[in-house]
PyMOL Python script that loads the backbone (N, CA, C, O; Angstrom):
from pymol import cmd

cmd.read_pdbstr("""\
ATOM      1  N   MET A   1       3.589  44.169  13.676  1.00  0.00           N
ATOM      2  CA  MET A   1       4.671  43.575  14.415  1.00  0.00           C
ATOM      3  C   MET A   1       5.594  42.820  13.465  1.00  0.00           C
ATOM      4  O   MET A   1       5.133  42.040  12.632  1.00  0.00           O
ATOM      5  N   THR A   2       6.897  43.052  13.592  1.00  0.00           N
ATOM      6  CA  THR A   2       7.838  42.358  12.721  1.00  0.00           C
ATOM      7  C   THR A   2       9.040  41.881  13.514  1.00  0.00           C
ATOM      8  O   THR A   2       9.241  42.283  14.660  1.00  0.00           O
ATOM      9  N   GLY A   3       9.829  41.028  12.904  1.00  0.00           N
ATOM     10  CA  GLY A   3      11.110  40.603  13.469  1.00  0.00           C
ATOM     11  C   GLY A   3      11.001  39.988  14.846  1.00  0.00           C
ATOM     12  O   GLY A   3      10.195  39.089  15.085  1.00  0.00           O
ATOM     13  N   ASN A   4      11.842  40.499  15.761  1.00  0.00           N
ATOM     14  CA  ASN A   4      11.926  39.933  17.104  1.00  0.00           C
ATOM     15  C   ASN A   4      10.606  40.018  17.858  1.00  0.00           C
ATOM     16  O   ASN A   4      10.286  39.116  18.632  1.00  0.00           O
ATOM     17  N   ASN A   5       9.825  41.092  17.649  1.00  0.00           N
ATOM     18  CA  ASN A   5       8.536  41.208  18.332  1.00  0.00           C
ATOM     19  C   ASN A   5       7.600  40.081  17.923  1.00  0.00           C
ATOM     20  O   ASN A   5       6.866  39.554  18.759  1.00  0.00           O
ATOM     21  N   THR A   6       7.616  39.706  16.655  1.00  0.00           N
ATOM     22  CA  THR A   6       6.784  38.608  16.188  1.00  0.00           C
ATOM     23  C   THR A   6       7.188  37.302  16.866  1.00  0.00           C
ATOM     24  O   THR A   6       6.333  36.512  17.268  1.00  0.00           O
ATOM     25  N   ILE A   7       8.478  37.082  16.988  1.00  0.00           N
ATOM     26  CA  ILE A   7       8.974  35.865  17.641  1.00  0.00           C
ATOM     27  C   ILE A   7       8.540  35.845  19.098  1.00  0.00           C
ATOM     28  O   ILE A   7       8.048  34.829  19.588  1.00  0.00           O
ATOM     29  N   LEU A   8       8.720  36.960  19.789  1.00  0.00           N
ATOM     30  CA  LEU A   8       8.335  37.011  21.196  1.00  0.00           C
ATOM     31  C   LEU A   8       6.837  36.806  21.372  1.00  0.00           C
ATOM     32  O   LEU A   8       6.414  36.115  22.299  1.00  0.00           O
ATOM     33  N   GLU A   9       6.036  37.391  20.503  1.00  0.00           N
ATOM     34  CA  GLU A   9       4.582  37.210  20.576  1.00  0.00           C
ATOM     35  C   GLU A   9       4.198  35.761  20.325  1.00  0.00           C
ATOM     36  O   GLU A   9       3.265  35.256  20.950  1.00  0.00           O
ATOM     37  N   SER A  10       4.897  35.081  19.420  1.00  0.00           N
ATOM     38  CA  SER A  10       4.565  33.679  19.149  1.00  0.00           C
ATOM     39  C   SER A  10       4.876  32.786  20.356  1.00  0.00           C
ATOM     40  O   SER A  10       4.293  31.711  20.501  1.00  0.00           O
ATOM     41  N   LEU A  11       5.794  33.231  21.221  1.00  0.00           N
ATOM     42  CA  LEU A  11       6.156  32.459  22.410  1.00  0.00           C
ATOM     43  C   LEU A  11       5.303  32.821  23.623  1.00  0.00           C
ATOM     44  O   LEU A  11       5.195  32.031  24.561  1.00  0.00           O
ATOM     45  N   ARG A  12       4.696  34.009  23.612  1.00  0.00           N
ATOM     46  CA  ARG A  12       3.953  34.507  24.779  1.00  0.00           C
ATOM     47  C   ARG A  12       2.874  33.517  25.213  1.00  0.00           C
ATOM     48  O   ARG A  12       2.039  33.084  24.419  1.00  0.00           O
ATOM     49  N   GLY A  13       2.922  33.175  26.503  1.00  0.00           N
ATOM     50  CA  GLY A  13       1.929  32.276  27.080  1.00  0.00           C
ATOM     51  C   GLY A  13       2.134  30.810  26.743  1.00  0.00           C
ATOM     52  O   GLY A  13       1.360  29.961  27.184  1.00  0.00           O
ATOM     53  N   GLY A  14       3.155  30.503  25.976  1.00  0.00           N
ATOM     54  CA  GLY A  14       3.408  29.124  25.575  1.00  0.00           C
ATOM     55  C   GLY A  14       4.582  28.528  26.325  1.00  0.00           C
ATOM     56  O   GLY A  14       5.209  29.182  27.158  1.00  0.00           O
ATOM     57  N   LEU A  15       4.858  27.306  26.021  1.00  0.00           N
ATOM     58  CA  LEU A  15       5.941  26.568  26.655  1.00  0.00           C
ATOM     59  C   LEU A  15       7.146  26.504  25.728  1.00  0.00           C
ATOM     60  O   LEU A  15       7.014  26.180  24.548  1.00  0.00           O
ATOM     61  N   VAL A  16       8.325  26.816  26.268  1.00  0.00           N
ATOM     62  CA  VAL A  16       9.588  26.621  25.558  1.00  0.00           C
ATOM     63  C   VAL A  16      10.274  25.442  26.239  1.00  0.00           C
ATOM     64  O   VAL A  16      10.537  25.477  27.441  1.00  0.00           O
ATOM     65  N   VAL A  17      10.560  24.410  25.475  1.00  0.00           N
ATOM     66  CA  VAL A  17      11.122  23.179  26.032  1.00  0.00           C
ATOM     67  C   VAL A  17      12.630  23.149  25.811  1.00  0.00           C
ATOM     68  O   VAL A  17      13.109  23.356  24.696  1.00  0.00           O
ATOM     69  N   SER A  18      13.370  22.889  26.883  1.00  0.00           N
ATOM     70  CA  SER A  18      14.814  22.742  26.794  1.00  0.00           C
ATOM     71  C   SER A  18      15.133  21.316  26.359  1.00  0.00           C
ATOM     72  O   SER A  18      14.784  20.357  27.047  1.00  0.00           O
ATOM     73  N   CYS A  19      15.795  21.182  25.218  1.00  0.00           N
ATOM     74  CA  CYS A  19      16.128  19.874  24.644  1.00  0.00           C
ATOM     75  C   CYS A  19      17.645  19.721  24.646  1.00  0.00           C
ATOM     76  O   CYS A  19      18.284  19.713  23.594  1.00  0.00           O
ATOM     77  N   GLN A  20      18.196  19.602  25.823  1.00  0.00           N
ATOM     78  CA  GLN A  20      19.640  19.535  25.986  1.00  0.00           C
ATOM     79  C   GLN A  20      20.035  18.242  26.672  1.00  0.00           C
ATOM     80  O   GLN A  20      19.859  18.112  27.884  1.00  0.00           O
ATOM     81  N   PRO A  21      20.563  17.286  25.928  1.00  0.00           N
ATOM     82  CA  PRO A  21      21.048  16.062  26.573  1.00  0.00           C
ATOM     83  C   PRO A  21      22.228  16.391  27.494  1.00  0.00           C
ATOM     84  O   PRO A  21      22.885  17.420  27.337  1.00  0.00           O
ATOM     85  N   VAL A  22      22.477  15.519  28.434  1.00  0.00           N
ATOM     86  CA  VAL A  22      23.633  15.677  29.318  1.00  0.00           C
ATOM     87  C   VAL A  22      24.894  15.644  28.478  1.00  0.00           C
ATOM     88  O   VAL A  22      25.104  14.722  27.690  1.00  0.00           O
ATOM     89  N   GLN A  23      25.738  16.663  28.652  1.00  0.00           N
ATOM     90  CA  GLN A  23      26.959  16.756  27.858  1.00  0.00           C
ATOM     91  C   GLN A  23      27.833  15.525  28.064  1.00  0.00           C
ATOM     92  O   GLN A  23      28.173  15.169  29.192  1.00  0.00           O
ATOM     93  N   GLY A  24      28.192  14.878  26.948  1.00  0.00           N
ATOM     94  CA  GLY A  24      29.023  13.681  26.998  1.00  0.00           C
ATOM     95  C   GLY A  24      28.240  12.395  27.254  1.00  0.00           C
ATOM     96  O   GLY A  24      28.819  11.310  27.277  1.00  0.00           O
ATOM     97  N   GLY A  25      26.912  12.515  27.447  1.00  0.00           N
ATOM     98  CA  GLY A  25      26.074  11.350  27.710  1.00  0.00           C
ATOM     99  C   GLY A  25      25.705  10.626  26.422  1.00  0.00           C
ATOM    100  O   GLY A  25      26.052  11.083  25.333  1.00  0.00           O
ATOM    101  N   PRO A  26      25.006   9.504  26.536  1.00  0.00           N
ATOM    102  CA  PRO A  26      24.675   8.694  25.359  1.00  0.00           C
ATOM    103  C   PRO A  26      23.721   9.378  24.384  1.00  0.00           C
ATOM    104  O   PRO A  26      23.653   8.975  23.222  1.00  0.00           O
ATOM    105  N   LEU A  27      22.980  10.401  24.820  1.00  0.00           N
ATOM    106  CA  LEU A  27      22.055  11.109  23.932  1.00  0.00           C
ATOM    107  C   LEU A  27      22.645  12.407  23.386  1.00  0.00           C
ATOM    108  O   LEU A  27      21.960  13.156  22.690  1.00  0.00           O
ATOM    109  N   ASP A  28      23.895  12.672  23.694  1.00  0.00           N
ATOM    110  CA  ASP A  28      24.537  13.939  23.312  1.00  0.00           C
ATOM    111  C   ASP A  28      25.006  13.911  21.853  1.00  0.00           C
ATOM    112  O   ASP A  28      26.200  13.868  21.554  1.00  0.00           O
ATOM    113  N   ARG A  29      24.003  13.938  20.953  1.00  0.00           N
ATOM    114  CA  ARG A  29      24.263  14.004  19.512  1.00  0.00           C
ATOM    115  C   ARG A  29      23.229  14.945  18.911  1.00  0.00           C
ATOM    116  O   ARG A  29      22.063  14.908  19.303  1.00  0.00           O
ATOM    117  N   PRO A  30      23.640  15.796  17.956  1.00  0.00           N
ATOM    118  CA  PRO A  30      22.695  16.767  17.390  1.00  0.00           C
ATOM    119  C   PRO A  30      21.410  16.144  16.874  1.00  0.00           C
ATOM    120  O   PRO A  30      20.333  16.704  17.080  1.00  0.00           O
ATOM    121  N   GLU A  31      21.496  14.988  16.204  1.00  0.00           N
ATOM    122  CA  GLU A  31      20.287  14.389  15.644  1.00  0.00           C
ATOM    123  C   GLU A  31      19.302  13.955  16.726  1.00  0.00           C
ATOM    124  O   GLU A  31      18.092  13.973  16.502  1.00  0.00           O
ATOM    125  N   ILE A  32      19.806  13.568  17.888  1.00  0.00           N
ATOM    126  CA  ILE A  32      18.920  13.187  18.988  1.00  0.00           C
ATOM    127  C   ILE A  32      18.294  14.436  19.610  1.00  0.00           C
ATOM    128  O   ILE A  32      17.099  14.448  19.907  1.00  0.00           O
ATOM    129  N   ALA A  33      19.093  15.479  19.808  1.00  0.00           N
ATOM    130  CA  ALA A  33      18.559  16.728  20.353  1.00  0.00           C
ATOM    131  C   ALA A  33      17.468  17.295  19.440  1.00  0.00           C
ATOM    132  O   ALA A  33      16.445  17.786  19.917  1.00  0.00           O
ATOM    133  N   VAL A  34      17.693  17.224  18.134  1.00  0.00           N
ATOM    134  CA  VAL A  34      16.700  17.723  17.177  1.00  0.00           C
ATOM    135  C   VAL A  34      15.439  16.854  17.219  1.00  0.00           C
ATOM    136  O   VAL A  34      14.329  17.381  17.149  1.00  0.00           O
ATOM    137  N   ALA A  35      15.592  15.546  17.332  1.00  0.00           N
ATOM    138  CA  ALA A  35      14.426  14.667  17.428  1.00  0.00           C
ATOM    139  C   ALA A  35      13.613  14.999  18.684  1.00  0.00           C
ATOM    140  O   ALA A  35      12.383  14.999  18.642  1.00  0.00           O
ATOM    141  N   MET A  36      14.293  15.281  19.795  1.00  0.00           N
ATOM    142  CA  MET A  36      13.581  15.673  21.018  1.00  0.00           C
ATOM    143  C   MET A  36      12.856  17.001  20.799  1.00  0.00           C
ATOM    144  O   MET A  36      11.724  17.175  21.252  1.00  0.00           O
ATOM    145  N   ALA A  37      13.504  17.930  20.107  1.00  0.00           N
ATOM    146  CA  ALA A  37      12.885  19.223  19.827  1.00  0.00           C
ATOM    147  C   ALA A  37      11.662  19.066  18.930  1.00  0.00           C
ATOM    148  O   ALA A  37      10.630  19.694  19.164  1.00  0.00           O
ATOM    149  N   GLU A  38      11.779  18.231  17.910  1.00  0.00           N
ATOM    150  CA  GLU A  38      10.632  17.979  17.022  1.00  0.00           C
ATOM    151  C   GLU A  38       9.468  17.375  17.802  1.00  0.00           C
ATOM    152  O   GLU A  38       8.316  17.762  17.601  1.00  0.00           O
ATOM    153  N   ALA A  39       9.760  16.441  18.679  1.00  0.00           N
ATOM    154  CA  ALA A  39       8.708  15.809  19.484  1.00  0.00           C
ATOM    155  C   ALA A  39       8.038  16.838  20.395  1.00  0.00           C
ATOM    156  O   ALA A  39       6.819  16.822  20.564  1.00  0.00           O
ATOM    157  N   ALA A  40       8.834  17.728  20.978  1.00  0.00           N
ATOM    158  CA  ALA A  40       8.282  18.762  21.853  1.00  0.00           C
ATOM    159  C   ALA A  40       7.347  19.689  21.078  1.00  0.00           C
ATOM    160  O   ALA A  40       6.264  20.019  21.561  1.00  0.00           O
ATOM    161  N   VAL A  41       7.754  20.108  19.884  1.00  0.00           N
ATOM    162  CA  VAL A  41       6.921  20.991  19.062  1.00  0.00           C
ATOM    163  C   VAL A  41       5.650  20.262  18.626  1.00  0.00           C
ATOM    164  O   VAL A  41       4.564  20.841  18.652  1.00  0.00           O
ATOM    165  N   GLN A  42       5.779  19.003  18.227  1.00  0.00           N
ATOM    166  CA  GLN A  42       4.596  18.230  17.835  1.00  0.00           C
ATOM    167  C   GLN A  42       3.614  18.079  18.992  1.00  0.00           C
ATOM    168  O   GLN A  42       2.408  17.962  18.775  1.00  0.00           O
ATOM    169  N   ALA A  43       4.133  18.083  20.227  1.00  0.00           N
ATOM    170  CA  ALA A  43       3.284  17.950  21.405  1.00  0.00           C
ATOM    171  C   ALA A  43       2.739  19.299  21.882  1.00  0.00           C
ATOM    172  O   ALA A  43       1.992  19.350  22.859  1.00  0.00           O
ATOM    173  N   GLY A  44       3.108  20.396  21.199  1.00  0.00           N
ATOM    174  CA  GLY A  44       2.527  21.690  21.530  1.00  0.00           C
ATOM    175  C   GLY A  44       3.463  22.758  22.021  1.00  0.00           C
ATOM    176  O   GLY A  44       3.018  23.874  22.288  1.00  0.00           O
ATOM    177  N   ALA A  45       4.748  22.470  22.155  1.00  0.00           N
ATOM    178  CA  ALA A  45       5.689  23.510  22.586  1.00  0.00           C
ATOM    179  C   ALA A  45       5.709  24.633  21.556  1.00  0.00           C
ATOM    180  O   ALA A  45       5.646  24.382  20.352  1.00  0.00           O
ATOM    181  N   LYS A  46       5.797  25.867  22.031  1.00  0.00           N
ATOM    182  CA  LYS A  46       5.844  27.029  21.137  1.00  0.00           C
ATOM    183  C   LYS A  46       7.257  27.311  20.649  1.00  0.00           C
ATOM    184  O   LYS A  46       7.436  27.986  19.635  1.00  0.00           O
ATOM    185  N   GLY A  47       8.261  26.804  21.353  1.00  0.00           N
ATOM    186  CA  GLY A  47       9.654  26.988  20.976  1.00  0.00           C
ATOM    187  C   GLY A  47      10.518  25.986  21.705  1.00  0.00           C
ATOM    188  O   GLY A  47      10.047  25.270  22.589  1.00  0.00           O
ATOM    189  N   VAL A  48      11.799  25.938  21.325  1.00  0.00           N
ATOM    190  CA  VAL A  48      12.735  25.014  21.966  1.00  0.00           C
ATOM    191  C   VAL A  48      14.034  25.736  22.284  1.00  0.00           C
ATOM    192  O   VAL A  48      14.368  26.759  21.687  1.00  0.00           O
ATOM    193  N   ARG A  49      14.751  25.173  23.238  1.00  0.00           N
ATOM    194  CA  ARG A  49      16.067  25.686  23.623  1.00  0.00           C
ATOM    195  C   ARG A  49      17.055  24.549  23.409  1.00  0.00           C
ATOM    196  O   ARG A  49      16.875  23.446  23.924  1.00  0.00           O
ATOM    197  N   LEU A  50      18.099  24.836  22.642  1.00  0.00           N
ATOM    198  CA  LEU A  50      19.113  23.829  22.322  1.00  0.00           C
ATOM    199  C   LEU A  50      20.495  24.379  22.631  1.00  0.00           C
ATOM    200  O   LEU A  50      20.725  25.585  22.552  1.00  0.00           O
ATOM    201  N   GLU A  51      21.405  23.497  22.980  1.00  0.00           N
ATOM    202  CA  GLU A  51      22.784  23.889  23.271  1.00  0.00           C
ATOM    203  C   GLU A  51      23.701  23.376  22.173  1.00  0.00           C
ATOM    204  O   GLU A  51      23.593  22.229  21.739  1.00  0.00           O
ATOM    205  N   GLY A  52      24.598  24.236  21.734  1.00  0.00           N
ATOM    206  CA  GLY A  52      25.612  23.845  20.764  1.00  0.00           C
ATOM    207  C   GLY A  52      25.274  24.258  19.342  1.00  0.00           C
ATOM    208  O   GLY A  52      24.126  24.174  18.906  1.00  0.00           O
ATOM    209  N   VAL A  53      26.289  24.701  18.640  1.00  0.00           N
ATOM    210  CA  VAL A  53      26.114  25.199  17.283  1.00  0.00           C
ATOM    211  C   VAL A  53      25.569  24.118  16.359  1.00  0.00           C
ATOM    212  O   VAL A  53      24.682  24.392  15.550  1.00  0.00           O
ATOM    213  N   ALA A  54      26.085  22.887  16.466  1.00  0.00           N
ATOM    214  CA  ALA A  54      25.641  21.809  15.573  1.00  0.00           C
ATOM    215  C   ALA A  54      24.166  21.489  15.783  1.00  0.00           C
ATOM    216  O   ALA A  54      23.434  21.307  14.811  1.00  0.00           O
ATOM    217  N   ALA A  55      23.718  21.417  17.032  1.00  0.00           N
ATOM    218  CA  ALA A  55      22.312  21.113  17.316  1.00  0.00           C
ATOM    219  C   ALA A  55      21.402  22.242  16.844  1.00  0.00           C
ATOM    220  O   ALA A  55      20.341  21.985  16.275  1.00  0.00           O
ATOM    221  N   VAL A  56      21.808  23.493  17.077  1.00  0.00           N
ATOM    222  CA  VAL A  56      20.995  24.638  16.661  1.00  0.00           C
ATOM    223  C   VAL A  56      20.893  24.684  15.130  1.00  0.00           C
ATOM    224  O   VAL A  56      19.812  24.903  14.582  1.00  0.00           O
ATOM    225  N   ALA A  57      22.008  24.479  14.458  1.00  0.00           N
ATOM    226  CA  ALA A  57      22.002  24.507  12.989  1.00  0.00           C
ATOM    227  C   ALA A  57      21.116  23.395  12.429  1.00  0.00           C
ATOM    228  O   ALA A  57      20.353  23.627  11.491  1.00  0.00           O
ATOM    229  N   ALA A  58      21.211  22.186  12.994  1.00  0.00           N
ATOM    230  CA  ALA A  58      20.390  21.067  12.519  1.00  0.00           C
ATOM    231  C   ALA A  58      18.912  21.338  12.783  1.00  0.00           C
ATOM    232  O   ALA A  58      18.068  21.042  11.936  1.00  0.00           O
ATOM    233  N   ALA A  59      18.593  21.892  13.939  1.00  0.00           N
ATOM    234  CA  ALA A  59      17.196  22.192  14.265  1.00  0.00           C
ATOM    235  C   ALA A  59      16.641  23.281  13.353  1.00  0.00           C
ATOM    236  O   ALA A  59      15.480  23.222  12.948  1.00  0.00           O
ATOM    237  N   ALA A  60      17.460  24.264  13.032  1.00  0.00           N
ATOM    238  CA  ALA A  60      17.010  25.362  12.171  1.00  0.00           C
ATOM    239  C   ALA A  60      16.621  24.854  10.781  1.00  0.00           C
ATOM    240  O   ALA A  60      15.757  25.436  10.125  1.00  0.00           O
ATOM    241  N   ARG A  61      17.252  23.779  10.340  1.00  0.00           N
ATOM    242  CA  ARG A  61      16.920  23.196   9.037  1.00  0.00           C
ATOM    243  C   ARG A  61      15.607  22.414   9.075  1.00  0.00           C
ATOM    244  O   ARG A  61      14.986  22.205   8.033  1.00  0.00           O
ATOM    245  N   ARG A  62      15.176  21.980  10.266  1.00  0.00           N
ATOM    246  CA  ARG A  62      14.011  21.083  10.343  1.00  0.00           C
ATOM    247  C   ARG A  62      12.795  21.660  11.060  1.00  0.00           C
ATOM    248  O   ARG A  62      11.683  21.171  10.860  1.00  0.00           O
ATOM    249  N   LEU A  63      12.976  22.679  11.883  1.00  0.00           N
ATOM    250  CA  LEU A  63      11.863  23.211  12.667  1.00  0.00           C
ATOM    251  C   LEU A  63      11.405  24.565  12.151  1.00  0.00           C
ATOM    252  O   LEU A  63      12.202  25.346  11.630  1.00  0.00           O
ATOM    253  N   LYS A  64      10.124  24.834  12.300  1.00  0.00           N
ATOM    254  CA  LYS A  64       9.585  26.151  11.995  1.00  0.00           C
ATOM    255  C   LYS A  64       9.384  26.960  13.273  1.00  0.00           C
ATOM    256  O   LYS A  64       9.198  28.175  13.213  1.00  0.00           O
ATOM    257  N   ALA A  65       9.418  26.300  14.422  1.00  0.00           N
ATOM    258  CA  ALA A  65       9.240  26.963  15.712  1.00  0.00           C
ATOM    259  C   ALA A  65      10.490  27.760  16.077  1.00  0.00           C
ATOM    260  O   ALA A  65      11.585  27.436  15.619  1.00  0.00           O
ATOM    261  N   PRO A  66      10.334  28.809  16.906  1.00  0.00           N
ATOM    262  CA  PRO A  66      11.502  29.566  17.362  1.00  0.00           C
ATOM    263  C   PRO A  66      12.478  28.680  18.141  1.00  0.00           C
ATOM    264  O   PRO A  66      12.080  27.789  18.891  1.00  0.00           O
ATOM    265  N   ILE A  67      13.767  28.955  17.936  1.00  0.00           N
ATOM    266  CA  ILE A  67      14.831  28.210  18.604  1.00  0.00           C
ATOM    267  C   ILE A  67      15.658  29.191  19.422  1.00  0.00           C
ATOM    268  O   ILE A  67      16.127  30.204  18.904  1.00  0.00           O
ATOM    269  N   ILE A  68      15.828  28.887  20.687  1.00  0.00           N
ATOM    270  CA  ILE A  68      16.743  29.652  21.537  1.00  0.00           C
ATOM    271  C   ILE A  68      18.017  28.821  21.579  1.00  0.00           C
ATOM    272  O   ILE A  68      18.036  27.728  22.146  1.00  0.00           O
ATOM    273  N   GLY A  69      19.068  29.339  20.984  1.00  0.00           N
ATOM    274  CA  GLY A  69      20.329  28.608  20.904  1.00  0.00           C
ATOM    275  C   GLY A  69      21.356  29.179  21.859  1.00  0.00           C
ATOM    276  O   GLY A  69      21.538  30.394  21.936  1.00  0.00           O
ATOM    277  N   ILE A  70      22.022  28.304  22.584  1.00  0.00           N
ATOM    278  CA  ILE A  70      23.060  28.737  23.518  1.00  0.00           C
ATOM    279  C   ILE A  70      24.321  27.906  23.302  1.00  0.00           C
ATOM    280  O   ILE A  70      24.279  26.799  22.764  1.00  0.00           O
ATOM    281  N   VAL A  71      25.433  28.472  23.735  1.00  0.00           N
ATOM    282  CA  VAL A  71      26.703  27.754  23.768  1.00  0.00           C
ATOM    283  C   VAL A  71      27.238  27.930  25.178  1.00  0.00           C
ATOM    284  O   VAL A  71      27.492  29.055  25.610  1.00  0.00           O
ATOM    285  N   LYS A  72      27.412  26.833  25.897  1.00  0.00           N
ATOM    286  CA  LYS A  72      27.893  26.907  27.272  1.00  0.00           C
ATOM    287  C   LYS A  72      29.404  26.862  27.288  1.00  0.00           C
ATOM    288  O   LYS A  72      30.035  26.114  26.541  1.00  0.00           O
ATOM    289  N   ARG A  73      29.969  27.680  28.155  1.00  0.00           N
ATOM    290  CA  ARG A  73      31.427  27.708  28.335  1.00  0.00           C
ATOM    291  C   ARG A  73      31.744  27.724  29.818  1.00  0.00           C
ATOM    292  O   ARG A  73      31.063  28.405  30.585  1.00  0.00           O
ATOM    293  N   ASP A  74      32.748  27.002  30.230  1.00  0.00           N
ATOM    294  CA  ASP A  74      33.243  27.086  31.596  1.00  0.00           C
ATOM    295  C   ASP A  74      34.398  28.074  31.605  1.00  0.00           C
ATOM    296  O   ASP A  74      35.344  27.941  30.829  1.00  0.00           O
ATOM    297  N   LEU A  75      34.317  29.063  32.483  1.00  0.00           N
ATOM    298  CA  LEU A  75      35.353  30.072  32.592  1.00  0.00           C
ATOM    299  C   LEU A  75      36.166  29.820  33.858  1.00  0.00           C
ATOM    300  O   LEU A  75      35.596  29.587  34.924  1.00  0.00           O
ATOM    301  N   ALA A  76      37.474  29.866  33.751  1.00  0.00           N
ATOM    302  CA  ALA A  76      38.371  29.514  34.855  1.00  0.00           C
ATOM    303  C   ALA A  76      38.086  30.308  36.131  1.00  0.00           C
ATOM    304  O   ALA A  76      38.085  29.733  37.219  1.00  0.00           O
ATOM    305  N   ASP A  77      37.846  31.602  36.021  1.00  0.00           N
ATOM    306  CA  ASP A  77      37.680  32.442  37.204  1.00  0.00           C
ATOM    307  C   ASP A  77      36.223  32.722  37.550  1.00  0.00           C
ATOM    308  O   ASP A  77      35.934  33.645  38.311  1.00  0.00           O
ATOM    309  N   TYR A  78      35.305  31.935  36.999  1.00  0.00           N
ATOM    310  CA  TYR A  78      33.883  32.179  37.226  1.00  0.00           C
ATOM    311  C   TYR A  78      33.233  30.877  37.672  1.00  0.00           C
ATOM    312  O   TYR A  78      33.403  29.856  37.007  1.00  0.00           O
ATOM    313  N   PRO A  79      32.486  30.881  38.790  1.00  0.00           N
ATOM    314  CA  PRO A  79      31.985  29.635  39.355  1.00  0.00           C
ATOM    315  C   PRO A  79      30.824  28.973  38.597  1.00  0.00           C
ATOM    316  O   PRO A  79      30.458  27.844  38.925  1.00  0.00           O
ATOM    317  N   ALA A  80      30.246  29.627  37.616  1.00  0.00           N
ATOM    318  CA  ALA A  80      29.095  29.050  36.904  1.00  0.00           C
ATOM    319  C   ALA A  80      29.356  29.042  35.404  1.00  0.00           C
ATOM    320  O   ALA A  80      30.239  29.744  34.913  1.00  0.00           O
ATOM    321  N   SER A  81      28.578  28.238  34.683  1.00  0.00           N
ATOM    322  CA  SER A  81      28.666  28.232  33.220  1.00  0.00           C
ATOM    323  C   SER A  81      28.052  29.502  32.662  1.00  0.00           C
ATOM    324  O   SER A  81      27.090  30.031  33.219  1.00  0.00           O
ATOM    325  N   CYS A  82      28.604  29.990  31.568  1.00  0.00           N
ATOM    326  CA  CYS A  82      28.053  31.159  30.889  1.00  0.00           C
ATOM    327  C   CYS A  82      27.449  30.708  29.571  1.00  0.00           C
ATOM    328  O   CYS A  82      27.947  29.778  28.936  1.00  0.00           O
ATOM    329  N   SER A  83      26.384  31.362  29.165  1.00  0.00           N
ATOM    330  CA  SER A  83      25.737  31.054  27.894  1.00  0.00           C
ATOM    331  C   SER A  83      25.666  32.276  27.026  1.00  0.00           C
ATOM    332  O   SER A  83      25.406  33.378  27.510  1.00  0.00           O
ATOM    333  N   THR A  84      25.897  32.091  25.739  1.00  0.00           N
ATOM    334  CA  THR A  84      25.722  33.159  24.768  1.00  0.00           C
ATOM    335  C   THR A  84      24.902  32.620  23.614  1.00  0.00           C
ATOM    336  O   THR A  84      24.834  31.407  23.416  1.00  0.00           O
ATOM    337  N   SER A  85      24.294  33.479  22.870  1.00  0.00           N
ATOM    338  CA  SER A  85      23.433  33.046  21.775  1.00  0.00           C
ATOM    339  C   SER A  85      24.234  32.377  20.676  1.00  0.00           C
ATOM    340  O   SER A  85      25.324  32.830  20.325  1.00  0.00           O
ATOM    341  N   ALA A  86      23.686  31.288  20.130  1.00  0.00           N
ATOM    342  CA  ALA A  86      24.302  30.621  18.996  1.00  0.00           C
ATOM    343  C   ALA A  86      23.488  30.819  17.728  1.00  0.00           C
ATOM    344  O   ALA A  86      23.880  30.361  16.655  1.00  0.00           O
ATOM    345  N   SER A  87      22.354  31.503  17.853  1.00  0.00           N
ATOM    346  CA  SER A  87      21.486  31.698  16.709  1.00  0.00           C
ATOM    347  C   SER A  87      21.722  33.069  16.085  1.00  0.00           C
ATOM    348  O   SER A  87      21.889  34.061  16.794  1.00  0.00           O
ATOM    349  N   SER A  88      21.735  33.116  14.782  1.00  0.00           N
ATOM    350  CA  SER A  88      21.839  34.412  14.134  1.00  0.00           C
ATOM    351  C   SER A  88      20.469  34.819  13.638  1.00  0.00           C
ATOM    352  O   SER A  88      19.687  33.971  13.207  1.00  0.00           O
ATOM    353  N   GLY A  89      20.174  36.086  13.692  1.00  0.00           N
ATOM    354  CA  GLY A  89      18.925  36.578  13.167  1.00  0.00           C
ATOM    355  C   GLY A  89      17.744  36.458  14.103  1.00  0.00           C
ATOM    356  O   GLY A  89      16.625  36.782  13.704  1.00  0.00           O
ATOM    357  N   VAL A  90      17.939  36.011  15.322  1.00  0.00           N
ATOM    358  CA  VAL A  90      16.817  35.941  16.249  1.00  0.00           C
ATOM    359  C   VAL A  90      17.035  37.048  17.266  1.00  0.00           C
ATOM    360  O   VAL A  90      16.793  38.214  16.954  1.00  0.00           O
ATOM    361  N   ILE A  91      17.473  36.730  18.443  1.00  0.00           N
ATOM    362  CA  ILE A  91      17.749  37.723  19.473  1.00  0.00           C
ATOM    363  C   ILE A  91      19.101  37.405  20.061  1.00  0.00           C
ATOM    364  O   ILE A  91      19.283  36.339  20.649  1.00  0.00           O
ATOM    365  N   ARG A  92      20.036  38.286  19.922  1.00  0.00           N
ATOM    366  CA  ARG A  92      21.390  38.055  20.431  1.00  0.00           C
ATOM    367  C   ARG A  92      21.480  38.585  21.849  1.00  0.00           C
ATOM    368  O   ARG A  92      21.128  39.736  22.106  1.00  0.00           O
ATOM    369  N   THR A  93      21.957  37.738  22.790  1.00  0.00           N
ATOM    370  CA  THR A  93      21.999  38.130  24.197  1.00  0.00           C
ATOM    371  C   THR A  93      23.410  38.293  24.735  1.00  0.00           C
ATOM    372  O   THR A  93      23.579  38.772  25.856  1.00  0.00           O
ATOM    373  N   GLY A  94      24.407  37.920  23.992  1.00  0.00           N
ATOM    374  CA  GLY A  94      25.726  38.038  24.582  1.00  0.00           C
ATOM    375  C   GLY A  94      26.821  37.891  23.585  1.00  0.00           C
ATOM    376  O   GLY A  94      27.997  37.969  23.942  1.00  0.00           O
TER     377      GLY A  94
END
""", "prot")
cmd.dss("prot")
cmd.show_as("cartoon", "prot")
cmd.util.cbc("prot")
cmd.orient("prot")
């Protein structure tokens, strides 16, 4: 098993923790999101989910666990937020 299959297998049966502070809130800083992600991994999470290029890039420098990176966008003619992958070299979804 190599590449994406290895990543998926490492996540199988485990917990992926979303470490996304409320946008514009007092915790909405990459270093805080990364600290939350580190704490989640230390507590046993198999991977983390982070929003924003800065948070994903900072986490990639400090974590060995898989990172699911997203970038949220509000689209004028669409009633919900859309997410696309912010991570390169993992699994691109959009």
